[in-house]
C-alpha positions in Angstrom: 38.6 27.8 42.7 35.1 26.4 42.5 34.0 28.1 39.2 30.3 27.4 38.4 29.9 25.1 41.5 29.1 28.1 43.7 25.7 29.5 42.8 22.7 30.9 44.5 20.3 29.1 42.2 18.4 26.3 43.6 19.3 22.9 42.3 16.6 21.0 40.4 16.1 17.6 41.9 15.5 14.9 39.3 13.6 11.8 40.5 15.3 8.5 40.2 13.9 6.6 37.2 14.2 3.3 38.9 12.3 4.6 42.0 9.6 6.0 39.6 9.4 2.6 37.9 9.1 0.8 41.3 6.2 2.9 42.3 4.1 2.1 39.2 1.1 -0.2 39.5 2.1 -3.9 39.2 0.0 -4.4 36.0 1.7 -1.5 34.3 5.1 -2.7 35.3 4.3 -6.1 33.8 3.1 -4.5 30.6 6.3 -2.3 30.4 8.5 -5.3 30.9 7.2 -6.8 27.7 6.8 -3.5 25.7 8.6 -3.1 22.4 9.3 0.6 23.0 11.2 2.2 25.8 8.5 4.0 27.7 9.4 6.5 30.5 7.7 5.8 33.8 6.2 9.3 33.8 4.6 9.0 30.4 3.5 5.4 30.9 1.8 6.4 34.2 0.1 9.4 32.7 -1.4 7.3 29.9 -2.3 4.4 32.3 -4.3 6.8 34.5 -6.1 8.2 31.6 -7.0 4.8 30.2 -8.0 3.4 33.6 -10.5 6.2 33.9 -11.9 5.5 30.5 -12.0 1.7 31.1 -13.6 2.0 34.6 -10.6 0.4 36.3 -10.3 -2.6 34.1 -6.5 -3.2 33.9 -6.8 -6.0 31.3 -8.7 -3.7 28.9 -6.1 -1.0 29.6 -3.3 -3.4 28.7 -5.0 -4.2 25.4 -5.3 -0.5 24.6 -1.6 0.0 25.4 -0.8 -2.8 23.0 -2.8 -1.1 20.3 -1.2 2.3 21.0 2.2 0.8 20.9 1.5 -1.0 17.7 0.3 2.2 16.1 3.4 4.0 17.2 5.6 1.3 15.7 3.8 1.4 12.4 4.1 5.1 12.3 7.8 5.2 13.1 9.0 2.0 11.3 9.3 3.5 7.8 11.3 6.4 9.1 13.6 4.2 11.2 14.1 1.2 8.9 13.6 2.7 5.5 16.2 2.0 2.8 
């Protein structure tokens, strides 16, 4: 008996996270490799595109902004995570 394996519902395909990471721009992959937080490829790329548009394509400026954003996230979450 197949139970729930037989269904007429379409199966949702989930993209492979490694493949998504491999398709990221090289500058963003380098930044993610040294990042302190575990960013998903999807959210990192969304933020990268937004910041690239704001920085007129200057990848170095975008990496500096990502550093600031990550530092702010760490400062916000640190008391909650490492509080006594």
